[in-house]
N, C-alpha and C positions, 0 to 999 in steps of 0.2 A: 673260299675265294682263291684264285691264283694271284700270287704276288710276284711282281716283276721289278727289275731295276728301273728307277725313275728315268724319264727321257733325258737324253743328253742336251746340253745347251747348243744352240745353233752357232757355228763358227762366225765370228764377227766379220771376217772378210766377205762373207756372203751378203752383208748389209749393203755393199756397193750395188748389188743387183736387186735385193729385196726392198730397197727404198721405194721403188715404184712397182706397181702390179704389171703383169705382162701387157694388159690392154693399154695402160698408160705409156709403156715403153713404145708400143706400136704408134700411138698418137704422137709422141715426142719425135720419133724417127721420121714419120711422114711430114710433120710440121717443119722439121729441119730441112728436108729435101725440097718441099714446096716453097718454103720461105726463101731458101737460097736461090732457087730458080727464078722466083718472082723478082727478087732484088737484082739478080744478074741481068735479066731481060730489060728491066727498067733502066739500068745503067747502060746497057747496050743500045737501047733506043735513044737515050740522051746522047750517046757518042755518035750515032749516025747523024744526028742533027747538028752536032758540034764536032768538027773534024779535029779540033785541038784537044779534045778530051783524051786522057790517057787510057790506053787499052789494058784491061785486066782480065785474066783468064778465069774460066769457071772454077778451076782448082783453087785459085786465090780466094774466090768467093766462098767456097766450102770451108776453107781455113778461117776466113773472116767470120763466118756464121758459127763455127765451132768456138772461136774466141768469145763471141757474145754469149754463147751458151754457158761458157765457163766464167763469165764475168771479167774477161780480159779486154782491154781497149783495142780497137781496130783503126787503121789509118786510111781506109777506103773513103773517098769523097763521093757525095751524092749531089746531083744538081736537079732542080725541078721540084715543085711543090709536092707532086704525087710521090716521087721517089723519097723525098725527105719525110713526108708523113708516114709512108709505108715503113721506112727504117725506124722511125720513132715507135710505131706500134710493135715492130719486131723486137726492139730493145725492151719495151715494157713486158712483152710476152716472155722473153728470155729471163728478165728479172723475176717474174712470178715463178717460172719453172725452176730456176736456180735456187730460189728461196725455199720452195716446196721440197726440192730434193735434199738440200742441206739439212733442213729441220727433220725430215724423215730419217735421213742417214744418221744424224747425231743421236736421235732417239733410239735407233736400233743398235748403235754402238754401245750406248749406256745399258740398254736392256734388250739383248738380241732375241730373247725368248727361247723356248725349247721345242724340240721335235714333237709331233703329236704322240700322245700316249696310246697304248693298245687298250681298246675299250670292249671288244667282243671276243668270244672264244674262237671265232673263225680267224680273226686277225692274229690271235695268239698262235694258232696252228701254223699260219703262214709266216710267222716271225722266225722260225727255226730255233727258238729257245728250247733247251732240254727240259722236260717236265720231271720234277722230283717231288718227294714227300718231305715235310719238315720233321716228322717223327714217325716212329714205327707203330703200326696198329697191331692189336692182338689178333691171333689167328681165329679166335672163336666168335668174332663179330659176325653178325648176320650177313647174308649174301648181298643185300642192298648196299651196305657199307663196303664190303669187299670189292664190289664191282667198281667203286669209285676210287679206292685207295690202293689196293694190293697190286695193281698193275704198274705202279711207278716205283723206281728205285729210291732208296733213302738218301737224303741230301748230306747229312752229317750225324754225328753222335748225339747232338742236342740241338734244340731249336735256335739258340743264340748263334752257335757256330754255322748253322745253316744259312741264316739271314746274313751273317757277316760274309760268308762265301758268295752269296748272291750279289752283294754290293761291291765286292772286290773284283770278281771275275766277269760279272754281267753276261754270263752265258746260259743261265738257267732260270726257270720260273718254278716257284715252290707252291705246293698246295698246302694251305694252312687254314686254321679257323680264324674267324674275324677277330677274336680276342688276341690270339698270338700275333696276328698281322698288325693290329693296332699298337701293341706293345713294341713291336719291331720298328714301326714307323716313328714312334717316339724316341726309340733308342738310337737308331741310325739316321742322323740328320747331317746336312752340310749347308752352311749359310742360312740356317733356319728352315730349310726345305727337306722333306723326307727323301731318303735315298731309295726307298722302296714304296711302291704304290700298288694298289689292287687293280685287277681287271674289273671294270664296272659290271660286266655280265657275270652273275654268280654261277659257280660251277655245280655246287651241291648244297 
């Protein structure tokens, strides 16, 4: 098998965006725009009927909607049963979205996960990792073995140093037997996780 450095942990700052999937971000954005416009025109309609009502700009409404998204109080007053009912439903929606976002965000901060591992030989070729051997083969091996092994440079003087180099530099992928790879995965660990993993698709 080819053995590669284990995938890196995803930076925690990316959890701010990863908390929601792209489709949900689109829905949240559309809901924010539509909800703000509906509340704005409801208030504008009430103002046209009551000349004493205080005029509030569309920008103020967007700021007010952003506050409700973030769970911050807003001072805009609504008059009329329809406007009040709509605003109550809007607050309930914002409460649900805010709670869902926070719970997902906290979960990703605690356990951000790792980048996807290389699983196929094609992905390995596209990764740009240098291919090396873990140990030197004898010259008299038959042609079938030579076809798979002899074309790659030697990683280090011994298997241990080779795998240690892979974990430190993360620039190479080493071709090794499953026995040597299993021993290396047991030897080189961090936080209980192996620092070396095999490519699932077997090479030879």
